[in-house]
TORLUMRO-652673 format. One record per residue (C-alpha): x, y, z. Coordinates in steps of 0.05 Angstrom, whole numbers. Layout:
       x       y       z
       X       Y       Z
...
% end
This chain:
       x       y       z
    -336    -319    -291
    -367    -252    -269
    -344    -217    -205
    -403    -175    -180
    -410    -118    -131
    -430    -143     -61
    -479    -108     -15
    -449     -39      -8
    -494     -15      48
    -519      40       1
    -562      40     -61
    -504      59    -107
    -432      83    -104
    -383     113    -153
    -321      78    -180
    -263     120    -153
    -205      74    -173
    -195      10    -213
    -139     -31    -181
    -130     -84    -235
    -118     -86    -309
    -138    -135    -364
     -87    -191    -364
     -72    -187    -289
     -73    -253    -251
    -106    -241    -183
    -119    -283    -121
    -183    -289     -83
    -194    -228     -37
    -147    -184     -78
    -177    -114     -82
    -204     -97    -152
    -240     -31    -146
    -249      27     -97
    -321      50     -90
    -342     114     -56
    -408     145     -36
    -428     200      12
    -431     147      67
    -376      97      52
    -308      85      20
    -299      11       6
    -245     -31     -28
    -282     -88     -62
    -244    -154     -61
    -249    -208    -115
    -291    -268     -95
    -249    -315    -137
    -179    -323    -166
    -162    -320    -240
    -139    -278    -298
    -175    -212    -312
    -205    -216    -382
    -252    -156    -380
    -265     -95    -337
    -339     -79    -340
    -337     -11    -304
    -300      54    -313
    -278     108    -264
    -338     152    -249
    -390      97    -261
    -446      88    -211
    -451      15    -189
    -500     -22    -145
    -505     -91    -113
    -501    -147    -163
    -471    -106    -220
    -414    -141    -257
    -346    -108    -241
    -297    -152    -278
    -295    -219    -314
    -244    -273    -297
    -217    -331    -335
    -211    -388    -285
    -187    -459    -288
    -243    -479    -242
    -307    -512    -267
    -356    -461    -295
    -417    -496    -265
    -416    -452    -203
    -414    -389    -246
    -473    -414    -287
    -511    -429    -224
    -498    -359    -198
    -522    -330    -264
    -586    -372    -262
    -599    -352    -190
    -589    -279    -208
    -638    -285    -266
    -689    -320    -221
    -680    -265    -168
    -689    -212    -221
    -752    -247    -246
    -779    -249    -175
    -763    -176    -165
    -799    -160    -230
    -860    -198    -208
    -861    -164    -140
    -849     -93    -164
    -889     -66    -223
    -876       9    -227
    -915      18    -291
    -982      -8    -262
   -1028      46    -234
   -1081      25    -184
   -1154      40    -197
   -1188      89    -149
   -1221      33    -111
   -1153      -2    -104
   -1122      63     -79
   -1173      70     -25
   -1161      -3      -5
   -1086       9       0
   -1097      71      42
   -1139      29      89
   -1084     -24      91
   -1031      28     106
   -1075      56     162
   -1080     -14     191
   -1005     -28     189
    -986      18     246
   -1036     -18     289
   -1005     -85     271
    -934     -59     285
    -951     -18     347
    -907     -36     406
    -866     -86     365
    -792     -87     385
    -748    -119     332
    -675    -140     335
    -636    -121     273
    -571    -150     245
    -514    -115     211
    -513    -115     134
    -455    -141      92
    -397     -95     111
    -352    -117      53
    -300    -146     102
    -299    -205     150
    -300    -161     211
    -293     -87     230
    -290     -43     291
    -347      -1     319
    -316      69     316
    -375     111     336
    -446     101     362
    -487     159     335
    -551     147     375
    -572     132     447
    -625      89     478
    -691     127     476
    -675     165     413
    -725     166     356
    -694     152     289
    -719     152     217
    -706      97     166
    -637     103     134
    -612     151     188
    -539     134     204
    -533     102     272
    -464      68     273
    -395      84     243
    -358      19     227
    -284      22     208
    -233     -29     183
    -168     -25     145
    -207     -28      80
    -270      12      93
    -304      65     134
    -380      54     132
    -439      89     165
    -493      37     181
    -564      64     171
    -625      49     213
    -664      -8     180
    -731      20     203
    -760      82     235
    -775      79     309
    -749      86     380
    -682      57     402
    -697       5     455
    -628     -27     463
    -558     -21     432
    -524     -89     430
    -453     -65     413
    -404     -16     443
    -352      30     414
    -288     -11     402
    -324     -77     392
    -305    -120     333
    -368    -139     295
    -383    -185     235
    -434    -189     180
    -503    -211     205
    -488    -197     278
    -547    -169     319
    -531     -96     337
    -594     -58     356
    -666     -66     380
    -717     -16     352
    -789      -6     373
    -820       7     305
    -860      72     300
    -935      69     293
    -963      63     364
    -991     134     366
   -1018     128     295
   -1054      63     313
   -1092      99     368
   -1112     155     322
   -1134     107     267
   -1188      77     312
   -1226     143     316
   -1209     177     251
   -1189     153     181
   -1119     177     159
   -1115     235     111
   -1058     241      61
   -1051     316      77
   -1040     301     151
    -988     246     140
    -936     292     109
    -918     332     171
    -907     267     211
    -853     246     162
    -817     313     163
    -807     310     238
    -754     255     231
    -715     288     175
    -672     336     216
    -641     277     254
    -617     246     189
    -598     310     154
    -525     310     173
    -513     242     142
    -556     249      80
    -526     314      55
    -456     323      26
    -401     330      77
    -380     398      52
    -444     429      79
    -429     402     148
    -356     426     153
    -347     450     224
    -306     509     246
    -243     503     287
    -261     471     354
    -217     517     396
    -240     580     359
    -313     561     366
    -303     548     440
    -272     616     452
    -333     651     423
    -380     614     469
    -379     595     542
    -310     563     547
    -296     496     513
    -341     451     473
    -369     390     507
    -342     322     489
    -407     305     455
    -401     367     411
    -330     349     392
    -349     278     375
    -407     303     332
    -359     346     292
    -310     289     282
    -366     243     258
    -385     295     205
    -315     291     175
    -309     244     115
    -244     206     124
    -222     134     129
    -192     100     191
    -120     106     168
    -128     180     155
    -161     192     222
    -104     154     257
     -51     195     220
     -87     260     239
     -84     240     313
     -10     222     306
       6     289     273
     -37     328     323
     -81     355     268
    -152     379     279
    -183     338     223
    -245     382     222
    -202     438     193
    -173     397     135
    -203     406      65
    -215     341      29
    -195     335     -45
    -227     268     -63
    -298     250     -82
    -350     281     -36
    -295     321      -1
    -264     257      28
    -199     273      64
    -135     237      39
     -67     231      72
     -41     281      21
     -92     331      47
     -65     323     117
       7     335      94
     -14     396      54
     -51     423     115
       9     413     161
      57     444     111
      12     502      99
       5     515     174
      80     512     185
      97     557     127
      45     608     147
      72     611     218
     143     620     193
     127     670     138
      77     713     176
     127     757     214
     170     774     153
     123     775      95
      50     789      80
      51     751      15
      11     686      13
      54     624      20
      41     563     -24
      19     500      13
      62     455     -32
     103     454     -95
      82     505    -147
      44     482    -209
      83     459    -269
      94     512    -323
      52     510    -386
      90     464    -433
      43     469    -491
      92     512    -531
     133     460    -568
     183     512    -593
     204     525    -521
     193     458    -487
     196     409    -545
     150     349    -549
     124     317    -485
      90     251    -468
      48     235    -407
      53     168    -372
      13     144    -312
      49     122    -249
      38      50    -228
     -12      38    -173
      45      18    -126
      80      83    -140
      17     123    -126
       3      90     -59
      77      98     -39
      75     174     -46
      39     187      21
      89     144      58
     147     179      23
     117     246      43
     130     229     116
     203     242     102
     190     316      96
     174     314     171
     236     273     191
     304     303     206
     347     247     178
     422     240     168
     462     186     131
     525     153     159
     572     117     109
     621      61     121
     657       3      87
     660     -70     108
     715    -118      88
     674    -180      68
     731    -218      35
     730    -276      86
     654    -275      89
     649    -282      14
     696    -342      16
     651    -375      68
     590    -360      25
     625    -392     -35
     637    -455       5
     565    -460      27
     526    -437     -34
     536    -503     -73
     499    -543     -20
     446    -489     -14
     435    -488     -89
     425    -564     -89
     367    -552     -41
     339    -498     -85
     360    -441     -40
     391    -377     -66
     447    -358     -19
     470    -286     -28
     510    -239      15
     444    -206      35
     430    -264      82
     494    -247     120
     475    -173     121
     406    -188     150
     435    -235     203
     490    -186     223
     443    -126     225
     392    -164     267
     446    -183     317
     471    -111     319
     400     -87     333
     395    -132     394
     460    -100     420
     438     -29     402
     362     -31     415
     352      44     404
     358      32     329
     301     -19     335
     251      30     363
     197      83     350
     189     154     375
     125     165     415
      71     212     388
      85     265     440
     161     261     427
     176     245     500
     190     170     498
     224     117     456
     185      52     445
     236      -5     442
     218     -67     401
     235    -133     435
     239    -172     369
     273    -155     303
     224    -154     244
     266    -138     184
     237    -103     123
     271    -123      58
     263     -75       0
     247    -113     -65
     247     -81    -134
     189    -101    -178
     164     -78    -246
     113     -33    -211
     162      -3    -161
     194     -17     -94
     157     -59     -42
     180     -79      28
     159    -148      55
     178    -166     127
     217    -224     157
     192    -234     228
     236    -250     289
     301    -250     250
     341    -252     315
     319    -325     326
     335    -350     255
     398    -378     223
     429    -359     156
     395    -416     119
     325    -399     143
     337    -325     128
     360    -341      57
     298    -384      46
     250    -329      69
     286    -275      29
     276    -318     -34
     203    -333     -19
     184    -261      -4
     220    -236     -66
     181    -285    -110
     115    -267     -77
     130    -193     -86
     145    -199    -160
      84    -243    -171
      40    -195    -131
      22    -250     -81
      43    -214     -17
     -11    -212      37
     -23    -153      84
      10    -192     139
      74    -199      97
      79    -123      93
      66    -103     165
     105     -99     230
     175     -80     207
     221     -50     261
     280     -36     214
     292     -39     139
     349     -60      93
     352     -35      22
     403     -72     -21
     422     -49     -91
     457    -116    -103
     499    -114    -166
     463     -55    -198
     524     -10    -189
     539      53    -150
     584      65     -91
     535      92     -40
     465     123     -33
     421     156      20
     360     111      34
     298     144      64
     277     124     134
     212      85     131
     169     119     185
     153     100     240
     220      65     241
     281     106     261
     334      73     216
     347      40     149
     411       7     122
     429      15      49
     476     -36      17
     512     -21     -48
     552     -65     -95
     616     -95     -67
     681     -82    -104
     754    -102    -100
     796     -46     -70
     869     -41     -49
     875     -40      27
     938     -27      66
     963     -85     109
    1007     -55     164
    1037    -123     182
    1059    -140     112
    1074     -68      95
    1037     -74      29
     970     -64      -6
     925    -124     -15
     861    -132     -57
     801    -137     -10
     726    -143     -26
     694     -81       5
     619     -72      16
     592       0      22
     541      12      77
     495      72      83
     456      81     148
     401     134     148
     371     151     216
     320     196     250
     363     248     285
     309     260     337
     324     191     366
     394     174     343
     456     216     355
     511     220     303
     563     187     347
     516     128     361
     502     121     287
     577     118     271
     588      65     325
     528      23     301
     549      25     228
     621       5     246
     594     -51     289
     555     -80     231
     616     -73     186
     658    -111     237
     607    -168     243
     604    -175     167
     680    -179     163
     680    -238     211
     611    -272     218
     639    -318     273
     630    -261     321
     554    -271     316
     562    -342     343
     601    -321     405
% end
């Protein structure tokens, strides 16, 4: 079955990224391609589930509504697909009948059409029409910006709304030219496809009056069209041409500060998605000063990091050196000389690795420290051995990780500062009332972190069940967005992969992460028996954001977890 491009809100868009490969098994609503134009950046979801048998587009292709993106092999009946194909052919036939670009009208017909066009304004004069939103590519989205006001005169295709969701940032164009009579939505409203959003008095009233006394002339109609073009110019041209200057600098050269309307106008001209705009606000970055590196100068998260790093390094280097400072790592050396470098091979990162890089880059901004400890889990392992037989009979994998999650969740309720976030202005700590535990899972594509919600209210059995379910969904690429959001703390377990300790990276905006290495038998001194005894010791590595957590508190917290794991009965008291 064919998966086709939906209504994109624009005539065509460029394929910026292909998110699936031939042979992948995808679910309905899984994203398959990223499309970009000068007005929108949209992740297109699959309208059906199945196995990808063919990818019909390539990166850089221009696609439009109805174009086939991929082909799926599905177990479902193919009748629906055939019906869709027949409907598409019928629609194409209708379009062909309605539009005949090759036919040229005779002179008499041309005069007739001119007369008809002169009569149309009279028919539409004073007609106020309510218009609905087009297909946004998502179920619902938020009105981020209203670009017009009641009473404004707009031209057809002039951008009037900015709609944003977690998948797309889309400028909605005016469906017709005319005067804005009423705006039916407000900034911050959640809107859906087909919802009424604006009332426009279609243009033509003045032309209708003129047409009664004088026939229209083609030479006189041209200036009337050009009057509306300046209003739509900022959205129709590439964003690079509309790059604003620094808001504070511009204000200092004029009469004080810019007005709020001027600031908003500059922000609208910036081409960036909702996640990037939010990150810019969190970092305190003037997004109008950031240079975009993607298609049509779209700003990525990496561009924000490069801008921040460049600003910091310039401020630090300016007093001591006049040499330019690099905004990031230097370029790789030229490795084409095989005598020096030997043979090389280039391999692409997986999509998961690519999308993880921006999140990992946050760690360059976090002052983090790692605290190490050991937990004697000899008695806990005996208890697990006694219980795992019954769990296995129920189809439940019962590993030591379930005990680690339970003990850590309890410790977080007793030390809530580790279950918190630092406010944007660095003046407050936001304490989480529930423990949502992120569990790092290794997959063929890389590391992914699904979340177990409200762990503080769950027992060992339920925790073990959810660990198993999330791990399977992660490896089968079946995790939903909800499964990956909301974590307040993270545990990264290396299981039996080896190693004695490691330094996990704090997953911002969290302030802590617990690393668990492979347990091993070690001799421990028993003061009562005056002898060494073999004990099963579990290494723990706690990394924390030093802006929120003090070293002494981290040592106490890690030792507390180690004590709970040594005797899980303490959790029940």
